[in-house]
Structure formats: structure tokens, C-alpha cells
C-alpha positions as CSV (number, residue, x, y, z in Angstrom):
1,M,232.0,35.7,184.8
2,N,232.6,32.8,182.0
3,R,236.2,31.7,181.0
4,D,235.9,33.8,177.6
5,D,235.0,36.9,179.5
6,R,237.9,36.7,181.8
7,I,240.1,36.0,178.7
8,N,238.8,39.1,176.7
9,R,239.2,41.5,179.4
10,L,242.9,40.8,180.2
11,P,245.4,42.6,177.8
12,L,247.8,40.3,175.7
13,G,251.7,41.6,175.0
14,S,253.5,42.4,172.0
15,L,254.8,40.1,169.1
16,V,257.9,38.1,168.6
17,T,258.8,37.2,165.0
18,G,261.9,34.8,164.0
19,L,263.5,33.1,161.0
20,T,261.9,31.3,157.9
21,F,262.9,28.0,156.5
22,A,261.9,26.1,153.5
23,A,259.2,24.0,152.9
24,V,258.8,20.5,151.7
25,V,256.0,18.4,151.7
26,F,256.4,14.4,152.4
27,V,253.5,12.2,153.5
28,T,253.5,8.6,153.0
29,S,250.6,6.5,152.0
30,P,247.4,6.6,154.2
31,G,246.9,3.0,153.4
32,Q,249.7,2.1,155.5
33,A,249.3,1.2,159.3
34,N,251.4,3.9,160.1
35,T,253.2,7.0,158.5
36,F,257.0,7.0,159.0
37,G,259.7,9.9,159.3
38,T,259.4,13.5,158.9
39,M,256.1,14.6,157.8
40,Y,256.0,18.4,156.5
41,I,252.6,20.2,156.6
42,S,252.1,23.1,154.1
43,T,248.1,22.5,153.7
44,D,245.2,21.8,155.8
45,T,245.7,18.1,156.8
46,T,243.8,15.6,158.8
47,L,245.4,12.4,159.7
48,T,243.9,9.1,159.1
49,E,246.7,7.0,160.4
50,N,249.2,7.3,163.6
51,H,252.7,8.7,162.8
52,D,255.7,7.5,163.7
53,G,258.2,10.3,163.7
54,D,258.0,14.2,163.9
55,V,255.8,17.0,162.2
56,V,256.8,20.2,161.1
57,I,254.4,23.0,160.0
58,T,255.8,24.7,157.0
59,T,253.2,27.3,156.1
60,D,251.0,29.8,157.9
61,N,247.5,29.7,158.0
62,V,246.9,26.2,157.8
63,T,245.2,23.5,160.1
64,L,246.5,20.1,161.5
65,D,243.8,18.0,162.8
66,C,245.2,14.7,163.9
67,G,241.6,13.4,164.3
68,G,242.8,11.9,167.8
69,R,245.6,9.5,166.1
70,S,249.0,9.5,167.8
71,I,252.3,10.8,166.9
72,F,255.3,9.4,168.7
73,G,259.1,8.9,168.3
74,N,262.5,9.4,170.0
75,R,263.2,12.9,168.6
76,P,263.7,16.5,169.8
77,V,260.3,17.8,168.8
78,G,257.1,16.1,167.9
79,I,255.2,19.1,166.2
80,R,257.1,22.2,165.4
81,L,255.7,25.5,164.5
82,E,258.7,27.9,163.8
83,N,258.2,31.2,162.7
84,R,254.7,30.5,162.0
85,T,251.4,32.6,162.1
86,N,247.7,31.6,162.4
87,V,248.2,28.0,162.4
88,T,245.9,25.8,164.3
89,V,246.7,22.3,165.8
90,R,244.1,20.2,167.3
91,N,243.3,16.7,168.4
92,C,246.9,15.4,168.5
93,Q,248.3,12.8,171.0
94,V,252.2,13.2,171.0
95,S,254.6,11.4,173.1
96,G,258.1,10.3,173.4
97,F,260.2,13.3,172.6
98,V,261.9,15.9,174.5
99,R,259.2,18.7,173.4
100,G,256.0,17.4,172.6
101,F,254.8,20.7,171.0
102,L,257.4,23.4,170.2
103,I,256.0,26.9,169.3
104,L,259.2,28.8,168.4
105,N,259.2,32.5,167.2
106,S,255.6,32.3,166.3
107,V,252.6,34.5,166.7
108,R,248.8,34.1,166.8
109,N,248.8,30.2,166.6
110,V,246.1,28.2,168.1
111,L,246.7,24.6,169.8
112,L,243.3,23.0,170.7
113,G,242.5,19.7,172.3
114,N,245.7,18.2,172.3
115,T,247.3,15.7,174.7
116,A,251.4,15.7,175.3
117,N,252.0,12.9,177.7
118,H,255.2,11.2,178.5
119,N,257.8,13.9,176.8
120,Q,260.2,15.4,178.7
121,F,258.4,19.0,178.0
122,G,254.7,18.8,177.0
123,F,254.4,22.2,175.3
124,A,257.4,24.4,175.0
125,L,257.2,28.1,174.1
126,A,260.0,30.1,173.0
127,G,260.0,33.9,171.8
128,A,256.2,33.1,171.1
129,S,253.4,35.8,171.3
130,S,249.7,36.1,171.4
131,N,249.1,32.4,170.9
132,H,246.0,30.1,172.4
133,L,246.6,26.9,174.1
134,D,243.1,25.9,175.1
135,G,241.6,22.5,176.2
136,N,245.3,20.7,176.2
137,T,246.5,17.8,178.4
138,A,250.2,17.4,179.5
139,N,250.2,14.7,181.9
140,N,253.5,12.4,183.0
141,N,256.4,14.5,181.4
142,E,259.4,14.2,182.7
143,F,260.2,17.9,183.6
144,A,257.1,20.3,182.7
145,G,253.8,19.9,181.1
146,F,253.9,23.7,179.8
147,A,257.0,25.9,179.5
148,P,256.9,29.0,178.1
149,G,260.3,31.2,177.8
150,L,260.9,34.5,176.7
151,S,257.4,34.2,175.4
152,V,254.7,37.5,175.7
153,G,251.0,37.7,175.5
154,N,250.0,34.0,175.6
155,T,246.6,32.8,176.7
156,F,246.7,29.3,178.4
157,S,242.9,28.2,178.9
158,G,241.5,25.2,180.3
159,N,244.5,23.2,179.9
160,T,245.6,20.4,182.6
161,A,249.1,19.7,183.7
162,N,249.2,16.8,186.5
163,L,251.8,14.4,187.5
164,N,254.8,15.9,185.7
165,G,258.3,15.7,187.1
166,R,258.8,19.5,187.9
167,N,256.1,22.1,187.2
168,G,252.8,21.9,185.6
169,F,253.0,25.2,184.2
170,E,256.7,26.6,184.1
171,I,256.8,30.1,183.5
172,H,260.3,31.6,183.1
173,L,262.9,33.7,181.2
174,S,260.9,36.5,181.2
175,S,257.9,35.4,180.2
176,N,255.6,38.6,180.4
177,A,252.1,39.5,180.2
178,N,250.5,35.8,179.8
179,V,247.2,35.0,180.9
180,F,246.2,31.6,182.7
181,V,242.6,31.2,183.0
182,E,240.9,28.0,184.4
183,N,243.7,25.7,184.1
184,T,244.5,22.4,186.6
185,A,248.1,21.4,187.9
186,N,248.0,18.9,190.4
187,N,250.3,16.3,191.9
188,N,253.4,17.5,190.1
189,G,256.9,17.1,191.5
190,A,257.7,21.1,192.2
191,A,254.9,24.0,191.5
192,G,251.3,23.7,190.0
193,F,252.5,27.2,188.5
194,G,256.1,28.0,188.8
195,V,257.0,31.7,187.9
196,G,260.7,32.8,187.5
197,S,261.8,35.9,186.5
198,S,258.5,36.7,184.6
199,S,256.2,39.7,185.3
200,N,252.9,40.9,184.7
201,N,251.5,37.5,184.2
202,R,247.6,37.2,185.2
203,F,246.3,33.8,187.0
204,V,242.5,33.9,187.3
205,A,240.5,30.6,188.4
206,N,243.3,28.1,188.0
207,T,243.6,25.0,190.6
208,A,246.6,23.6,192.1
209,N,246.2,21.0,194.2
210,G,248.6,18.3,195.6
211,N,252.2,19.4,194.6
212,E,254.8,20.8,196.6
213,N,253.9,24.6,196.1
214,G,250.5,25.3,194.2
215,F,251.8,29.0,193.1
216,G,255.4,29.7,193.4
217,L,256.7,32.7,192.6
218,S,260.5,33.7,192.4
219,Q,262.1,36.9,191.5
220,S,259.0,38.2,189.7
221,N,257.0,41.1,189.9
222,D,254.0,42.7,189.0
223,N,251.9,39.6,188.6
224,V,248.0,39.2,189.5
225,L,246.7,36.2,191.1
226,E,242.8,36.1,191.5
227,D,240.2,33.5,192.4
228,N,242.6,30.9,192.4
229,T,242.5,27.6,194.2
230,A,245.6,25.9,196.0
231,I,244.7,22.4,198.2
232,R,246.7,19.9,200.2
233,N,250.5,21.2,198.5
234,S,253.2,19.8,200.6
235,I,254.9,23.4,201.3
236,A,252.5,26.2,200.4
237,G,249.6,26.9,198.5
238,F,250.9,30.5,197.3
239,S,254.7,31.0,197.9
240,L,256.4,34.4,197.1
241,G,260.3,34.5,197.3
242,E,262.0,38.0,196.4
243,S,258.9,38.7,194.3
244,S,257.4,42.4,194.8
245,N,254.4,44.7,193.6
246,N,252.1,41.4,192.8
247,T,248.3,41.4,194.1
248,L,246.9,38.2,195.4
249,A,242.9,38.6,195.7
250,G,240.3,36.0,196.5
251,N,242.4,32.8,196.5
252,R,241.6,29.7,198.4
253,A,244.4,27.9,200.3
254,K,243.5,25.1,202.6
255,N,245.2,22.1,203.9
256,N,248.4,22.9,202.8
257,A,251.7,22.9,205.2
258,V,251.2,27.2,204.8
259,G,248.6,28.7,203.3
260,F,250.5,31.8,202.1
261,Y,254.4,32.3,202.3
262,F,256.3,35.7,201.9
263,V,260.1,35.8,202.1
264,S,262.2,38.7,201.1
265,S,259.0,40.0,199.1
266,S,258.0,43.7,199.3
267,F,255.0,46.0,198.3
268,N,252.4,43.1,197.6
269,V,249.1,43.8,197.9
270,V,247.2,40.5,199.7
271,E,243.4,41.1,200.1
272,S,240.1,39.0,200.8
273,N,241.8,35.6,200.5
274,N,240.9,32.8,202.3
275,G,243.6,30.9,204.1
276,T,242.3,28.7,206.4
277,P,242.7,26.0,207.6
278,N,246.2,25.0,207.0
279,V,248.4,22.4,208.7
280,D,251.4,24.6,210.1
281,I,250.1,28.0,209.6
282,D,247.8,30.1,207.4
283,A,250.2,33.2,206.5
284,Y,254.0,33.6,207.0
285,L,255.8,36.6,206.5
286,S,260.0,37.2,206.7
287,G,261.7,40.1,205.1
288,G,260.7,42.3,202.8
289,A,258.4,45.9,203.4
290,G,255.6,47.6,202.7
291,N,253.0,44.7,202.0
292,V,249.5,45.3,202.3
293,F,247.1,42.7,204.0
294,S,243.5,43.5,204.3
295,D,240.1,41.5,204.7
296,N,241.9,38.5,204.7
297,K,240.4,34.9,206.4
298,F,243.6,33.8,208.5
299,T,243.5,32.1,211.8
300,T,247.5,31.7,212.4
301,T,250.0,34.0,211.0
302,D,253.5,35.0,211.8
303,G,255.3,38.2,210.8
304,I,251.8,39.9,209.7
């Protein structure tokens, strides 16, 4: 099954709307070596120069194509979509901001083939729904590569988040019913995919290698993890803490300290996973009740 098939069969959540603001247009001369200041985008725009400053999308139904040009600056947000619908942002390289990209109270937008490196957060979503982030890269950010908070029904497909200071993908604050397909999160400071207080998300065919935890769920219920790979993570390939009613099926955990780690987690279904060999133990269970383990490949276990 290809990535599009996986995405199409996964349900998306409800929409979230927000406040509007006035639109103003300012673009400096393309003849300069760079454009400067705040750039307001209200029509389809292709950049021909690098831009020193931030970019604000002020209108729905427009496309910003950076053409591989750089947007850089020491400001709160690099490219801002606030209360926007049906906007496409592609081929932008954004660095130096608190949030490289911010999708705020916005629905049904597309971010395609962008790079957000060396910010505090690469791609941040807040109150955002039914947006698609496809083929973007967020490396070497101070905190997280991709950070959806209070965001529902978004799709993350084919993105890369490596070498970020905290989590590659940081799913938190009731970010529910999002879909993550064929993303890569390697060598991040905490988790490749860190899920906190968020439910009904689906993780399919993702890779998380060389992090502390490959996939870490905390106080998160009713999520599905299917056909994912976690290798050489220093704590666990798949870690669940105080998380219940999740399904882990067909995942691979190899050469982690612990393959599958469950603490105070109940009524999870763990089936047809390959969890061997790992350094300390393949599968560990402490506390919780009603978990079901079936058809897994584990050589060493404790509590199961």
C-alpha cells in the first residue's frame, strides 16, 4: 500500500476557526539582493530573492512559492498563516525564528517541500485542523521539529525531523485524530514521536531511530501505531506511560535498550510486533491491567 492509499483510508477530524485581521501588501524591489522587513502576501507569489524578515499570509486561496529562497531573521515567526484557508506554501527555507512556520486557527492548508532548520520550533500548529504537511524538513531546531498543539485532523506525510533538541514530532495539548505516515525522526534529544495528552492519532510506517524513545506516549489513549520502525533508541523503541486503549500492531523494535516498555498503562492491544533483539529486554510491563499481547516476537520479557 502506498502513502496516498494509507492517507486516504484514515479519517480526519473536525475543523477549527479563528480571528481575522487586516491585509496589507508590502514587497521590496526584486532587483535588490534581498528583500527586508515584514512581507505581506495577498496574491500568488514566487520569490526571486532571499528575504530578511518575516512573512505573513493575509488572504485565503493563495500560493507562496519561495523557489528555494531563504527567509531568515530573529523574530517570533518566519511564515505565519493565521485564520487562513486553502493556502499553499512550498519550497521555502526558513531559519533563525522562534517558530519557523506557524499555522494558527487555520484549516485546509498545504505546506509542501519546505525546510525549517535552526529555529526554536520548526513547524508549529495551534488550533489548526485538516492541514497537510508533506515532504517538509525540520532539523537542528532548539526544541521540536513539528509541534501540533490543540490541533485536530491534520496529516503529516513524508516529513523529516532529525537532530532537534527535544522531540522530532511533538504532539501535545489534546492534538487528536491526526495522521502520521512515512515520516522520519532520527537522533532527536528526547523522542522521535512524543505524544502527550493526545488521543485517536494514527502512526503508520514511520521511522524513529537513535532518539531517547522512538515513540513515546504519555497520558495518551486510543492511538494506533502500525508498521513503524524504532532502532537504536537509548531508552525504548515504544514507550507507554499512563496510556490506555492504544493499539500497537506490526511494529519493529531492534537494538534499543528496551523494545516495548509499558508502565501504568491498561487495555492496550499489542499484536504481531517484532521486538528482538534489544539490549536489555524486548518487552517490559509494570502496572496497568487488561493489556492483550498476541503473536509478538519477543525473546526476553518481564511482567508479560
